[in-house]
C-alpha positions as CSV (number, residue, x, y, z in Angstrom):
1,M,-0.2,-0.2,0.0
2,K,1.5,3.3,-1.2
3,T,0.8,5.3,1.9
4,L,1.7,9.3,1.9
5,V,0.7,11.5,5.7
6,L,0.2,14.9,4.9
7,A,1.2,17.1,7.9
8,L,-0.9,20.4,8.0
9,G,0.6,23.4,9.8
10,G,-2.1,25.4,12.0
11,N,-1.4,28.2,9.8
12,A,-2.5,26.3,6.8
13,L,-5.8,27.6,8.1
14,I,-5.4,30.9,9.6
15,H,-3.0,32.6,7.9
16,E,-0.7,35.1,9.1
17,G,-2.6,38.5,9.3
18,Q,-6.0,36.9,9.6
19,L,-8.3,36.8,12.1
20,G,-9.4,33.1,11.7
21,M,-13.1,33.6,10.5
22,Y,-14.8,30.4,9.6
23,A,-15.4,31.6,5.8
24,Q,-11.0,32.5,5.6
25,Q,-10.0,29.1,7.0
26,Q,-12.3,26.9,4.9
27,T,-10.9,28.8,1.7
28,N,-7.5,28.2,3.1
29,V,-8.5,24.7,3.4
30,Q,-9.8,23.9,-0.3
31,N,-6.8,25.8,-1.3
32,A,-3.9,23.3,0.7
33,L,-5.7,20.4,-0.4
34,A,-6.7,21.2,-3.8
35,C,-3.7,18.2,-4.7
36,I,-5.4,15.7,-3.1
37,P,-7.6,14.1,-5.5
38,S,-5.1,13.5,-8.2
39,L,-2.8,12.0,-5.1
40,V,-5.3,10.2,-4.8
41,R,-6.3,9.1,-8.7
42,N,-2.1,8.3,-8.9
43,G,-3.0,5.4,-6.3
44,W,-2.0,7.3,-2.6
45,H,-3.3,6.3,0.2
46,V,-3.6,9.9,2.0
47,V,-3.6,10.5,6.1
48,I,-3.6,14.2,6.6
49,T,-2.9,15.6,9.8
50,H,-3.2,19.0,11.3
51,G,-1.9,21.8,13.8
52,N,-4.4,23.3,16.3
53,G,-2.2,26.4,18.0
54,P,-3.9,29.2,16.5
55,H,-7.1,27.2,17.4
56,V,-6.1,25.5,21.3
57,G,-5.1,29.3,22.1
58,N,-7.9,30.9,21.0
59,L,-10.3,28.3,22.6
60,Q,-8.5,29.0,26.4
61,L,-8.9,32.7,24.9
62,Q,-12.9,32.8,25.0
63,E,-12.6,30.2,27.7
64,Q,-11.0,33.4,30.5
65,A,-12.9,35.5,28.6
66,L,-16.3,34.2,30.0
67,H,-14.2,33.3,33.4
68,G,-17.1,32.4,36.2
69,K,-20.0,32.4,33.3
70,I,-18.9,28.8,32.3
71,P,-16.3,26.4,33.3
72,E,-13.0,25.9,31.7
73,M,-11.9,22.9,30.3
74,P,-8.6,21.1,30.9
75,L,-6.3,21.4,27.9
76,Y,-6.5,17.9,26.7
77,V,-10.4,18.8,26.6
78,D,-9.4,21.9,24.3
79,G,-7.0,20.4,22.2
80,A,-9.9,17.5,21.3
81,M,-12.6,19.8,20.6
82,T,-10.3,21.9,18.1
83,Q,-9.4,18.6,16.5
84,G,-13.4,18.0,16.2
85,Q,-13.7,21.3,15.0
86,I,-10.8,21.7,12.3
87,G,-11.6,17.8,11.1
88,F,-15.1,19.0,10.3
89,M,-13.3,21.7,8.2
90,I,-11.0,19.6,6.4
91,Q,-14.1,17.1,5.9
92,Q,-15.9,19.1,4.4
93,A,-13.1,20.9,1.5
94,L,-12.4,17.2,1.0
95,S,-15.7,15.8,0.4
96,I,-16.7,18.1,-2.2
97,Q,-13.2,17.9,-3.9
98,L,-13.6,14.1,-3.9
99,G,-17.0,13.2,-4.5
100,K,-17.7,11.0,-1.3
101,P,-17.9,11.4,2.4
102,V,-14.5,11.7,4.4
103,P,-13.8,10.3,8.0
104,A,-12.3,12.5,10.9
105,L,-10.9,10.3,13.3
106,L,-10.7,11.5,17.1
107,T,-7.6,10.5,17.8
108,R,-5.7,9.8,21.2
109,V,-1.5,9.6,21.3
110,Q,0.2,7.8,24.5
111,V,2.6,10.5,26.3
112,S,5.1,9.8,29.1
113,A,4.0,10.9,32.8
114,R,7.5,10.9,33.7
115,D,8.3,13.3,30.7
116,P,11.0,16.0,31.5
117,A,8.7,18.1,28.9
118,F,5.4,18.7,31.8
119,R,8.3,20.5,33.5
120,H,9.7,22.7,31.2
121,P,7.2,24.1,28.9
122,S,8.0,24.8,25.3
123,K,4.9,24.5,23.2
124,P,3.5,27.9,22.1
125,I,0.0,28.5,21.5
126,G,-2.5,31.1,21.0
127,P,-1.8,34.8,19.9
128,Y,1.1,36.6,20.4
129,Y,0.8,39.7,22.8
130,S,3.3,42.9,22.4
131,K,3.8,42.4,26.3
132,K,4.3,40.0,28.4
133,P,1.1,38.6,30.0
134,P,1.5,39.1,33.7
135,R,0.4,34.7,34.3
136,G,1.6,31.5,32.9
137,A,4.4,30.4,31.0
138,F,5.2,32.7,27.8
139,T,8.8,32.9,25.3
140,H,9.5,35.6,23.4
141,V,9.6,35.7,19.4
142,P,11.8,38.2,17.5
143,K,9.6,40.6,15.2
144,K,6.7,38.8,16.7
145,G,6.3,38.9,20.4
146,W,5.3,37.2,23.6
147,R,3.6,33.5,23.1
148,K,2.0,31.2,25.4
149,T,3.9,27.9,26.0
150,V,2.7,24.5,27.2
151,A,4.1,21.3,28.2
152,S,5.0,19.1,24.9
153,P,5.5,15.9,25.5
154,L,7.3,13.4,23.0
155,P,4.4,10.7,21.2
156,Q,5.1,7.0,22.2
157,K,2.0,5.7,20.6
158,I,-1.3,6.1,18.7
159,L,-3.8,4.3,20.3
160,E,-6.7,4.8,17.0
161,L,-4.1,3.4,14.7
162,N,-5.8,0.1,13.8
163,A,-8.8,2.4,12.6
164,I,-6.8,4.1,10.6
165,Q,-5.2,0.8,8.7
166,T,-8.9,-0.3,8.2
167,L,-9.9,3.1,7.4
168,L,-6.8,2.9,4.3
169,K,-7.8,-0.6,3.7
170,K,-11.0,0.6,2.7
171,E,-9.5,3.4,0.3
172,Q,-10.5,6.0,3.0
173,V,-8.7,9.7,3.2
174,V,-8.1,9.6,6.6
175,I,-8.6,13.1,9.0
176,C,-6.7,11.9,11.9
177,G,-4.0,13.0,14.9
178,G,-5.2,16.3,15.0
179,G,-2.9,18.8,16.9
180,G,-0.5,16.3,17.4
181,G,-3.4,14.2,19.1
182,I,-5.0,14.1,22.5
183,P,-2.5,13.3,24.7
184,V,-3.6,10.4,27.5
185,V,-1.4,8.4,30.4
186,K,-2.1,4.9,31.5
187,K,-3.7,4.9,34.8
188,G,-4.2,1.1,35.5
189,K,-6.4,-0.3,33.0
190,K,-7.7,3.3,31.6
191,W,-6.4,6.3,29.8
192,K,-6.3,9.7,31.6
193,G,-5.6,12.9,29.5
194,V,-3.1,15.7,30.8
195,E,-2.3,18.9,30.3
196,A,-0.5,18.9,27.1
197,V,-0.3,19.7,23.4
198,I,1.8,17.0,21.6
199,D,3.7,18.7,19.1
200,K,1.7,17.7,15.5
201,D,5.0,17.1,13.5
202,L,6.6,14.7,15.9
203,A,2.6,12.7,16.1
204,S,2.3,12.6,12.5
205,Q,6.2,11.0,12.4
206,V,5.0,8.3,14.9
207,L,2.0,8.0,12.5
208,A,3.8,8.0,9.4
209,T,6.5,5.4,10.4
210,A,3.9,2.6,12.0
211,L,1.9,3.2,9.3
212,N,5.5,2.3,6.9
213,A,4.3,5.2,4.9
214,Q,6.9,6.0,1.8
215,K,6.3,9.8,2.4
216,L,5.9,12.4,5.0
217,V,5.1,15.4,3.7
218,I,5.1,18.5,6.5
219,A,3.0,21.6,4.9
220,T,4.1,25.0,6.6
221,N,4.1,29.1,5.7
222,V,7.4,28.8,4.1
223,D,8.8,27.3,1.2
224,F,12.2,25.2,2.3
225,A,13.9,24.5,5.6
226,K,16.4,27.3,5.7
227,L,19.7,28.1,7.2
228,H,20.2,31.6,8.5
229,Y,16.2,32.2,8.5
230,E,15.3,35.5,8.3
231,T,19.2,37.3,8.1
232,P,21.1,38.5,5.5
233,W,22.2,35.2,5.1
234,E,19.2,32.9,4.5
235,E,19.7,29.8,2.6
236,N,17.4,27.3,1.4
237,I,18.5,23.8,2.3
238,V,17.0,21.5,-0.9
239,R,18.0,18.1,-0.2
240,A,19.9,17.1,3.1
241,K,20.8,13.7,4.6
242,A,19.2,12.8,7.8
243,K,23.2,12.7,9.6
244,G,23.7,16.4,8.6
245,L,20.8,17.7,9.4
246,E,21.3,16.1,12.9
247,C,25.0,17.9,12.9
248,L,22.4,21.4,12.4
249,L,20.2,20.9,15.1
250,A,23.4,19.8,17.6
251,C,24.5,23.5,16.4
252,K,20.7,24.8,16.9
253,A,20.8,26.2,13.7
254,F,17.0,25.4,13.9
255,E,14.4,27.4,15.7
256,E,12.8,25.6,18.7
257,G,9.0,25.4,18.5
258,S,9.2,26.2,14.8
259,M,11.4,24.4,12.4
260,A,13.3,22.2,14.7
261,P,10.9,19.6,15.6
262,K,9.7,19.8,12.3
263,I,13.4,18.6,11.2
264,R,13.3,16.1,13.7
265,A,10.4,14.1,13.0
266,C,11.8,13.9,9.1
267,I,15.0,12.7,10.5
268,A,13.2,9.9,12.5
269,F,10.8,9.2,10.4
270,V,13.6,9.0,7.2
271,E,16.3,7.0,9.7
272,Q,13.3,4.6,11.1
273,G,12.2,3.4,7.4
274,Q,12.5,3.9,4.2
275,G,10.6,6.5,3.5
276,H,11.4,10.2,1.9
277,A,10.4,13.5,3.8
278,I,9.7,16.7,2.3
279,I,9.0,20.0,4.1
280,C,7.3,22.5,1.8
281,H,4.8,25.4,1.8
282,T,1.2,24.9,2.2
283,N,0.5,25.8,-1.6
284,Q,3.2,24.2,-3.2
285,I,2.5,20.3,-2.1
286,E,1.8,18.6,-5.2
287,K,5.1,20.3,-6.9
288,A,7.3,19.1,-3.7
289,L,6.0,15.6,-4.4
290,K,7.3,16.4,-8.5
291,G,10.7,17.3,-6.8
292,L,10.2,20.6,-7.7
293,A,10.1,22.7,-4.7
294,G,10.5,22.1,-1.0
295,T,13.0,20.6,1.0
296,H,14.0,16.9,0.5
297,I,15.1,14.6,3.5
298,T,16.3,11.0,3.0
299,R,18.6,8.8,4.9
């Protein structure tokens, strides 16, 4: 089975400068996924994952604004809610483009309760602020401002993997793993949600590896992975070997919370299987799959 996992960034739905109105997001996702019918016709089994950083942050702001009037939900519940929200929008777009119903699957992802990420919040969510808010963990991004950070434990296992495999065998395009999945830990015989947001790209890699996918495509808001990003010495990485990128990661050549997890996901994918990883712009997915755009990473 020729399988491709396409990981859409949250910016595929809400572009920079947009408020994120429903009509805006629906148009954005339709444009980003315009290549899917062609991929299906060419024999690909397609799995679509997606980010939710802007959405889960906005949802938390809405809950906080109504503090005392409606109950705030745990972060992992907000993650589940945005999985449904974004999954529906992707589902609507693909159902029209493919001319058939498309399933969107709420997906839980196992993490370790002992993951050190719970002590060191690093995953950015929500909007940027010009001044650092008085409460919570925030990180400063040059030229953009302050952004809330939350725990981001490493994904270990996709709990709904069997359901995803069953849907693929039935020739379905599958939407799953939204926002990196709902983070859960094992408590006795039960699964318990935890306060965290899993990195979508790392979770997509775990899923792609488990599916023995041939390609992992990470679609974002830049044309290439870059060295010296947003400096006069900026340089596109067109083709790279995993070992070379490992050295660049060790030298902190990529920004954490942005390109670094994408590079880690691609390295893990190509080193743990026989696949080929691509980082490209959301409007260049089809060109990238033809080798005409994006950063291509091999073992």
